[in-house]
N, C-alpha and C positions, 0 to 999 in steps of 0.2 A: 361432615367426617365420614370419609368414604374409604373403607377399611378392605374393600375387593383388591386381590392382586389383578396386575396387569398380565398381558401376555406372556410378556416378556420375563415376569416375576416370576410365571408361572414352570414357563421355562428353565428358569435358574434351578429353581425349586425341585424339578425333576431329574436335571444335572446332579445337584449336589445328592440327592437321595440315591441314584445311583451310585456314586462313587461311596456313600457310606455304607451303602450293603458291600458293594464288591472290595471295599478297603478297612472296612472295621464292623466285619460280620459280626453277629451275636453272638453266633458259636468261639468267635477269639475273643474277643475284648475281657471275659469273665478270666480266659487265660492271661491275658496281660496284668489283670489286678492281683491276681493270685502269685504271678512273678515277682510282685513289688515295681515293675519297670514298665511305668505306662506309658511312656513317650515312644512313639516308632519312628525312628528319623525319614525312614524311607516313607511314613504316609504322610511327614510333616513337609518334605519336598515334593512329593507331589502336588500339595495343598497349593506351596509355594508357586509351583510350575503353572498350576490353573490360575493363578493371580489372587487368591484367597488370603495371602498374606499380604497387609497393609493394603485393604482392599478399599478402606474409606480412605486413604492418603489421597492428596492430589497428584495427579497424574504429572505433572514437572518432576514430583518428587520420588515417581517409578512405582507411584500405586495405582489404583484403580480407580479411583474418583468415584466409589461407588456411592449411593445414598445409603443411609443409617438405615429404611426400610429393607433395601436389599441386604445388604450385613445381618440383619434380622433374621432373614429368611433364609441365608446361608446356616447360620450357626442354630436354628431352627432343627434344621435337618442334621446338626452335626451333633444335636443334643441326644436325640432318637437312639445312639448305639449303647451310650454315650461315647463319643471319641474323646478320649483323654489326650493330655498334652499340652503344650503350652501356646495352643492358636488363640486363646483369647487374650491373654497378656503379651503375646509377640505379636499378632495379625492386628489388634486393637488395642489395646492398654496403651502399650509403649509407643508406638506409633503418635497414638493422640497426645498423651504428656509431651514428647519428644516435640511434637508440631509446634504446641502451645507454649512451651515454656525453654526450649534449649534454643542458642543462639541459630542464625542462619548458615553458619560454618558446621554447628556440631550438628544440625538438620542434614546437611549436605552428605557428611560423615557417616551419620548411623540409619536415617532413613532409607535411602534407598539399597542399602545393603539388607537392611531388614526385610525389605519386599522380595528381593532376590530371594532371600532365604538362607542368605548368608552368615546371617546373626539372628541367631535366638536369643530371646529375653526372657527372664523372670522379673517378675513386679515384687519389690516389699518397701511398704510404707507405713501403717502403723505395726505395732507387734504384739497386737491381742487377739489371740480368736476368733473375737468376736465383737468388740468394739473397735471404733474406726475413728483415733481421736488422736489428736498431737500430741496430748501428754502422756502415749501410752508408747513413744517412741524410745528406745534404750541404745540404740548403738551412738556412741560418742564419736566426733569427728573434733579434733585437737588441731586447731590452726598450726601449720608447719611449711611457712612463707606464702607463696602463693595458693599452695594446695592444703590439703589436711592428710591426718592420718588417723585410718579408722579403729575401733577397739570397743570389741563387743559384739554382739550377734542380732540381726534379723531374724525373728520368730516367722514361722506358718507361712515360709516363702511356698507357693506353689510351684513345682515341677523347674525347683533350681538345678538339680541335678543334671536336666536337659539342656540348659541353657548355657551359652556363653558367655553374655552380660547382664548384670542386674541393675537395675532402675532402682533406687532405693533413697528412704530419706532418713536423714541422721541428725542428731543436735549438736550444733556447733556454741563458740560462745556468744556468735550473733543469731543466733536462734535455728531454725530449722533448714535445712538445706537438702537439695534434691540432686543426686550424685547418677553418673554413671559406670561400673566397676567392674572390669574385668575379673571374671570368676576364676580366670587362669592362675591372678595373681600370688605370688607365693605369701604364706599367711594367710590365706582363707579356707576354711574346712567347712565341708558341705556335710552335716549330719540327717540323716532319715529319720522320722516318724515311723511307728509301726502300726498294726492294724488299721482301721477306720482311715488313720492317718498319713498311710503310706505315700500319698504324692504329695504328702507336704514335709518341710525342710528347715533346719534351723540355719543359717548361713553364719558363720563363727568369724569373725576379724583379729587377728593378732598383729597389731602396729601394722596395718596396711596404707599403705601411701597411694594417695590419690592426687595427681597433677589439676591444675586448675584448667586444663583444657576437657576435666571429665567433671567439673562440676557443673551440672545444668541449670540448677538457679539457686543463688543467695541473696534473695530478695526477702525484704521483711514479709512481704506477704506470700512467701514459697509455700505454706501449709494451705495458705485458702485457696491460691490459685491452682495447686495438685486438685483440691478437693473438687473447683468448677470446671476443669478442664475433664476430668474423668465422666461426669455426669450425662454426657451424651454417649459413653461407652455403655451406661447400666442398661440399658435396656435391649442390647444386643446380648448381654450377660444374660438377662431374662428372660429372652426367646430361645436361647439355649436348655432355660430349663422347663418353657412351655414344651419344646419338642420331646423334651426326657418325659415331661409330664404324659404326654401322648403317646407316647411308646406304652408305656408302661399300664397306661389305660386299655390300649390295643390289647396285651397279653394278659390280662388281668380278667378282660371280658373274654376273651379265647378260652382261659381255662374255667370259667366258669359253665361253660357250655361244653366242655370237653370230659372236664370232670365228672365221677358219677359216684353218689352215694345213694343207699339205699333206692336204687333201681329209679333214681333219678338226677339230672344234672345238680349242682349243687347252686346253680345260679335260680333255681326255683325258689331255694329258703329267704325268706324274710329277712333273715339278720346279713347273709352275702350281699342281699339286693341293697341293704343299707350301708354298708362298706364302698360298694360302687357307686352308690349316688353320691356320696361324702367325696370318693376321690375326683368323681365328674365336676363337683362345684369347686373344689378347687382347683382344677386344670382350666376349667372356663374363665374362673375370675383371673387365674395367671394370666393365657390366653388374650382376651381383650384389654386388660391394663397395659400390658405390654404391648400390642398393635397398637394402642391410642398414642402411650408416648412417644412409640417410632415415628407417627404420623407426626404427632406434635414437633419432634426436632426436624422431620424434613418440611414442614410447611412453617417453618418459621413463627410458631405460636410459642408464645409463654412455655416451658416444659420443665421445668424445675421440680413442680409440686408431682407433676407427673411420671417423670423419671422415679424418683425417689421411691413413689407409692407401688411403682412396678416390679422394684428390686424386693421391697418388703416383702409383697404378695407372693411373687414368684419364688423367693427364699422359701416361706411359709408354706406355700404351695406343695414343692416339690418334695418337700420334706415328709408332708402329710398324706401324700399321694402314694410314696414308698410305703408311709407306715400301713395304711388302709390296703393296699397289694400284699404285703405282707400278712394282714390279719386272712386275707382270702385264699392264699397261695398256701399259708402255713410251713410244716416243712421243708416242702420241696423248696419255697422260696430261699431259705438259706443254704443250699446247696452249693458249696463255691463257684459251682460251672453254670449255675444258672444265671440266665440275663437280667433276673432281677437286683442281683448280689452288687454287680457296678452301679446300678443307680442307687440301690439303697447308699452305698458307701459315697459314690460324687453327691447327695443328695445332703449328705453331712459335711463333708469337705467345702460346699460351697454353699452354705447356709452361711455362713458369718464372714463370707469373702468381700473385703470391701466394706464392712459396715452388717451386722446382722440387723433382722427387720425391728427391733427399737430403734436403733441410730437412724436408720432412712426414715422411719415415723417421724420421728423428731425434724428431721429435714425438710421432709415434706409438709409438716404444720410449721414450720419457719419458712417458709416458702409462699404457703398459703398468706399465713398471718407475719407478717414481716414486724421486727421492734419498732416501735415506734409508728406504728400503723394506724395506733388509736382502737384496731379494733379487738 
């Protein structure tokens, strides 16, 4: 296993790092979070123009044909600010689900426009903030001719207010279905959460009609197919958290050298060193498990256990890295204009996105020891 970056990958890393520094500086990102409007349309458009929206989509459909590791490199740098908005859901997750589950006509209709930045997607699958199971889907889809009528809500949808389309699951008489819903349709209301959940929304449906052409999957195995399709995107999301952990580590170490108490930097105190060691251990665990998962996906090796392990550890690590950083920074780290605050908020928002660590640990064990394997 060779986890060293190639010369081209190092160049890509540098390009993205400069983009993040210029377009999402740490002095600005806390203001975006304070305002409650974290999606920056100009930044998203520039990312699309650079080719990062739909970067893993095959070139015939308008994408960049990136390897998974290359996408991980991009998202690791995006996590450093952290750059908010629907970049993962619209650039990675939605194109992947559409590419695997949609019909050829639907793919041609949705994916090229997504890669150009003309369609922005939110994704709402399970309706629990932490669990990620079919049983937690609450949105009802009543059969109406060849289409369906949606009633109920999708909960905890990331960046729904920024999106044009919602790729969502619902319960019908046939079982779970997957739909592409225009969020501008009459009968849809988007309700924001507050506080640490400010970038999450409930999308409420009141007798919203969705035609047959917008039903992505009615297969009896729809939920299983959805879970399987999104697995290769998990280490890309984990890479975002790795980049975030790295930046929190850097700012924390800098602070331990700059903050002077009793005539000496606080980094000399044993308890502060303990916090930094714990922070480092979490960061490194997330990094190497994520890189291994990305490598396995690209190299054609069995990857299911690795991607779920990476997602579980990266979620825990980002959460704990922010905890230990706050212990070091104390009061200054809670000021709303401090660059640590967006990380603390994002680490909580992403903790249960697409399943919390317990869910992914269970999936990892299922992959390692399949039912009926005799182990």
